[in-house]
N, C-alpha and C positions, 0 to 999 in steps of 0.2 A: 969827591964833593958832589952833593946832591943838587939837582937841578932846583932853580928858583921856583917859587909857586907859578909865577907868571908864565915862564919857560914852560913848565909841565903842564899847564893849561892850554898854551898854545900848541904843544905836542899833541894833546889830547884830542883838541879840536880839529887839528890837520890829520889826525888818525882816524876821526869819526866821519869826516866829510865825505870821503869815497864811500863808505858802508851805507851812509843816510842819503846819500844823492836821491836814489828813487824814492825815499821816504818822503820827500818835498814835494810829491805828486799831489799838490793840491792846488786848487783855483777856481775859475768860474767853469760854467756848463761848457761841454765840447768835446770833441774827440782830439786824441792825442796827434798832434802833427810835426810841423818843422819846429825845431828848437830856436832858441835865440832869444835877444831882447827885440821889444816890439814898439817901435815909437808911434806917432800920431802924425805921420805926414799927410797933408793934403785934407781937403773936405771930404764928407761923406758922398757917395754916389748921387748924381742928380735925381733920380727916382725917390731916392731916400729924402733930399732935401724939398723935394716937391710934396711928398706925402706930408711931410713933418710941419710945412705950412697950414694945412688945413686946422681949424680949430681944435682943440682937444675934444669936444662932445663930439665931432664928426668923426673923429678919428676911434672914439669910444664904439660908436655905431658901427663903424666899417670891421675894426677887429672881433667885436661880438659877433656880427654876420659870419666871418672866418671861422671863428670858433666853434660855433654852432654847426657849421658843416663839417668841421674836422671831428667834432665829438658824435653828431648825430647821423652824418653822412658816412664819414671815413672810418667811424669809430676808433679814432687815434688815441691809442694807450688806455682807452676807458677801461678794459679790462685789468690792466696794469694797476691803474689809479685806484678801483674799486677793491681790487684785491689788498692792495697796501693799507686803504683806510680801514677795511674790514679786519684785518689781522692786528693792526695797531690800536683799533677800538673796538673789542670784541664785546664790551659792554652794551654797545649800541646796536639798535633795532637796523634791519634792512632798510626801513624807510629814512631813519638818520642819516646812516651811510649815503642814502641817494641824495637827501639833502646836503650834505657834504660836499658830493661829488659834483652838483650842480654849481655851489657857490665857490668851488674850486676852480671850475672851467671859466666862470663868468669872470672871477678875478684875475685869472691867467691872462684873458684878453684885455684884461685893463693896463695889465703890466705891459703887454706888446704895444698898445697905443702909446703908452707913457715913455717907452723905448723908443718909439719911431721919432716923438715929440721932442726928444732930446737934443736932435740935430738942428731945432729952430728955438730952443731957450737959452736965453743969457744966463749967465752964471746968477744974476739977482732973482731972475724969473725962476729958476731951478731952488734956489733957496727959500723962495715963499712956500714952497711945496714940502719942505723938511724943516724940522724942529731937532736938533741935535742937544740932548741933555747931559749935563756932567763932562763937558769937553772940557771943562778945565783940569780934570783928572789928567787927561793926556798931555794939554799943554803944560802943565807942570813939570813932565818930564821932558818935552823939548825943549822948554826954557831953560831946563838944567843941563842942556847938551846931551842929553841921552836920546837914543832912537826907542822906536815903539813897535811893539808888534799888534796887528788888528785883526782879529778873526769875526767874520760874517757867516752868513748861512743864508740858502734859496729860500727867503720867508719875505713875502709881501713884495716890493719890487727891489731886486737883490742888485740890480743893475745901478738904482739910486742909492745904495748904500755906499759904494764905491766913490759914487760922486760927491755923497754928504762928506766923506773923509777928506776928499781931496779939496773940498771949499771951504773945510772948517779948521784944519790942523795946522796950515801955516807952513808945513815942510813938504819935501818931496815924497810922494806916495808911489810906491813901486808894489805892484800888484801881480801876484801870480796868476796865470791862467794857462789854458790847453788850448793851444793853436787848433784851427778847424783844418779838416782836410782840404776843403777848396781854398786856394789862396786868394780868390777873390774875395770871398765872403769873411774870410779871416782878416784880410786888410780892412774891411768896411767895418768889422767889429771893433778892430782897434782904433779906427778912427773915431768911432761913438765913445768906446771907454775911454780915450784919451782927450776928450774934447774939453775939458776944464783942467787940463795939468797934469794927469796923472800919467804915470808910465808903466807899461807891462813887462814881464819877464816869462818866458815860457816855464811852465811849472817844473820841467825835467831840468831846468838850470838854476832854479830859483835859491836852493840852499847854497850852491857855490858863489852865486852873485851876491848874496847878502852876507857871506863870511868875508868875500872880497871886498865889500864896500862898509864892511861895519865902521871904520874909521870916519865915515860921514854920517851926517845928523838926516835920518830918514823916518820914513815910516813903512812897514812891509804889512801889505793886506792881502787876505785871502779869504776864499770860502773852503771849509773842509768838512761839509756835511753830507757829501754825497759818497757813493762806492767808489773804494781806490781799485778802479779795475786793473789799470795798467802798473799799479805799484807793485814792487815785489815785496814789501813789506806791511803788514795790516797789523792792527790792533784790535782785539775783538772785545765788545762791551754789550752789557744788556741796555738796549736803547728802545723807548717806546714798546717795552715788553718783549723785545725780539733779540736775539742774538744778531750783531750788527759789526761789520768792520768799519775801521776808520783809519783815515790817513795818520801815522806817525809824525809826519814831517814837520806840522806845527810845534810841536813838543821837542823834537830835536832842535828846532831854530832857536826856541826860546833857552834851552839848555846850553848851548854853543854860544850865543850871543850875551845871554843874560839879560836882554829886552825885557822891559815891563812889558805884559800882554793884557790886552783888553778883547772883551767881546762886545759887537756892535748888534744887540739886538733891534729889530724894526717891528714896528705896530701901526696897521692901516686906522687912521683916525675917520676918514671919510673917503670917497673915491678920489684919488689923486693927490691924496695927504698924507704924511708919515711922520710919526715920532720914532727917533731913535736913541739910544742910550749908550753909555760907556760903562761897561761893567768888569772893573779888575778879575783876572784869572790869576795873574802871578805878578809880585813885585820886581822892581829892577833888581838884577843882581840875585834873586832866590834859586834860579836854575832848579826847578823842580825836575824830578824825574819824568820823563816823556809820557810814561803810562799814567801817571796821576795828572798831569797837565791835561792829556786827552780826554780823560774820565772828567774832569772839571768842565771841559769844553763841552762835551756831550751832555751832561747834565744841564746845562744854560741852554743849549738848544731844545732839549727835549721840553724845559721849562716852557720856553717860548712857542713852541709847536702846540702843546696842550692849552695854552691860553687862546689861539686862533688857529685851529687845525686847518680851516680852507685855505690859509694863506702859506702852506709849505708846499713844495714841488713834489705831487705825489705821482706824476706821470714816469719820474726816473725809476729804473730798475734798482731801486736802494739794496735790495735783499736777493740781488741775483746769485750769489755765491753763498753755500752753506758754510757753518763754521767747521774747521777741522777737529777731529777728535782731541787733538794734542796742543790746539790753539792757547798761547797765553796762561800755560799751567803754572808755570813760576810766577805771573805777577795777574792773578785774577782780578784784576780791575773792573769797576763798574761804576755808574754814574751815581748809584746810591751808595758805594763806597767814598766816591768823592764828596758826597753830602757829608757823609758821617766825619770826614776829615775836617770839614769846613767847619761843622758844629764843634769838632775838639779844638779848633783854633788854629789849624794847620792852613788854613787858606785865608787869602786877602778878601776882606768883606766888601760886598759891593757899596 
């Protein structure tokens, strides 16, 4: 007697979980460290609370001074950021690249100020800084009792992207993240990110935890646009005109769970105020091939970056590793191919 479709699917999921465990290496910025679930016990450190009580304008001035020192005094990652910008936008002149570089460091200082201020903002005060469009698309899924997968990127204030989903979804949000090496600073980071009710899960355990909790209604959130340095599996795509490795983890999670997946792009309206959107990547039960899923995600991230280049995280060593000569020969996916699939009707329209 052949197994039922449900049992066959469960068997395939169990078999794939071990192989894809390291593929779920997606989350917020930081170095790999201790594994495990991360709660939000306690308040942020006293010095962080004290700084957060300063008016936001004063914090902007403070972090602008610190960022000026990092850029012009210590030259912190300036060469990395300039090289990344120059290679991704070869059509721009040296003067235009320097202008983008200046905008990037200025806006990064604003993100630092806003992150500090998070320790002092109430939920309603933070909501006043964020406008989330088309959230009804996600709420339609959760009202139907279906969990969702939410993907962001390190654009604008990526820390507030997580908080926007926590404050708007009406269900538990579990976010993948990479624990920091320093236990002290990792604990402070967790307190800040969980301030409004979110829950963090170590990226190394994210896939297994999602599968374990798939009977519960929840949202799974992650940023998957940085270099998968510690992941044993990578998918190579053409991204911003360059061979680029991506985490396969989100695509694996979407396939195994059947969750509807959404991209949450962020746009800076003015200093301290942002708009976000909910753009479908795949429908519930669609179970895309992970390579196609990743290509769709990469295309959406690239569109967002090209619309506002200075808001992405250029100091990250995104292209640290070269593409192996035999990478992805069986499935030569690219962001451009994902766009062609969408034109042909194979994708969920935003």
